[in-house]
N, C-alpha and C positions, 0 to 999 in steps of 0.2 A: 529633795531638798541640797540647795548647793551648802559650798563650805560655809555660808554665814549662819551663825546661829540668829533665828528669827527672835529670841528671845532679850539680845542684848545688842545685834546688829553689826558685832565683831565677828569677822574668820579667824581661824584655830591661828593662822600665822600674825593675825591684828594683836590678838590676846598676847601671845608669846613675845611678839616687838616691846609689847606695854610691859610686860612682867619685866622682861631683859632692861628694860630703861628705869625701872623702879629699881633692880639690882644693880646697875651701875649707879645711881645717885644712893643707894645707901654704901656703897663699898667706895666711894670717894668721900664719902663723908667722915668713912672711919681714919683715911688716910690723914696722918699729922701734918708733915711738911710738903711744901710745893714740889722738891727734887725726887722726893718719894713718889707722891703724887704723878708727876712727869713719866718716871721709871717705871710704875705699874703702868700705867694707861698705856704705854707703848709695847709692855709685854702682852697687856691682855689683848690689844689690836693685833701683835703677832698669833698670839694664839687663837684668837677666834678664825684668822687668816690661814693657820693651819689645819683647822678643823672643818673647813672647807670643802665642799664635793671636788672632784677633779674638773676641772675646767672653771669653775668661779673661782679656785684656790690662785690657780696662775693670774686670771686677769685681777685678783684683789693685790696679789702680790708684784707684779709690774704696775698696776696703780700707786701703791706705795711705793714703789721706787721712782716713780716720777715726781709724786708730791716731796720726797725727800731731796731730790735732786732740785728741781726749779723752785720749791717753796719752802724751804727750809725753817722758815717763820711760822711753820703752821705745826702743830703738834699732832700725832695720833692719838686716837680716844675713842673707846666706844660710843655708839649712837644708835638707839634701839638696837642694841646685841650686834651692829654692823661697824666695819671700819669707818671711823670719820676722823675729820683733821679740821683743828681748831687751832682759832686766833683770838687772845682774851677771855680762853674760857666757852669761845662761841663757836660752834661748828662752822666750818666754810665751804667745805666738800665731802663727799660721803662715797661711800659703796654699797649696793642691795645687792646679795646673791640672788640670783634668781632660782636658783636652784632651791636654797632654802625659802624661799618665800611662796613657794611653787608654783612662779610665774614662768613666762615663754622664755625671758631674757634677763641677764642681771643689768645695775643700772649704775651710773655714774652721775651726781647730782650735785648741784651747788645749793645754797640759801640763801634768803635774803642778805646774809652778812657777804656774802659773793660780792665784788666791786667789778661786776659783770656791765655796769650801765653803759649804754653808748647814747650816739644822736639818734637813733631810730626809736629807741623806746619800746624795743621788740629783742629778748633775747631767750634763749632756752634755759630751762632750770635742770631738766635731765637730759641723757642720752641713754640710748640701747647699746649694750654691748652685747654683740654677736659674732665673735672670731674677726676683732678687730685688725685691720691692717696696718703696715707702719706708717701711711700716711695718716690715719685714725688717731696712730698713739701720739704722734706730734702735735695733732688740732687738739689731742687731748691736754697733753702737756701745756700744749699755750693758752686753752682754756683756763688751767691750774695757775698758771702762772697770773694770768687775768683778775683773777678770783681773790688771789691771795695780795694782789695790790704790788706785784712785783713787775709791772709791764717794763 
C-alpha cells in the first residue's frame, strides 16, 4: 500500500499539513493585537525555515529575502505549516519544502490572490525549485513583484 491511507484518502504529509493549518488558526485567534500577530507570524515563519532540512532551508531563506526586497507589502505567515506571504490576510505566494512533503522537489507557488493575469489567459501557479540558477532567482523575483501587484 502507498502513503495514502485507504480509509480517508489523505497521505501522512497531507494530514500533517491540515493539523498544522488548524494549529496556525488557533494560535492566530489567541493573538490580540495586529502588531503582535505580525511579529509573531514573522517569527513563526523564520522558525519554520530554520527547522527545515539543508537545501530546503537555503531555498526558503532566499525566497524570504526576495519577498522582503521586491514585495515589502507582503507579510510572512505560516500557510499549512510552510512559509507564506500575505496581503490583507490572504496568501499571495508561498514555499513548500519538498523534503518535508517527501516529494522530489520543493515548490514556489502563487495563489489566486496573485495578480498574474495577462492577455494570454495562461500562467503558472507553481514552480519546481531544484538548485535554481541566478537567472531563475531573478525570474522568481519578477514573479513575486507581479504577484504582489508591485509591477
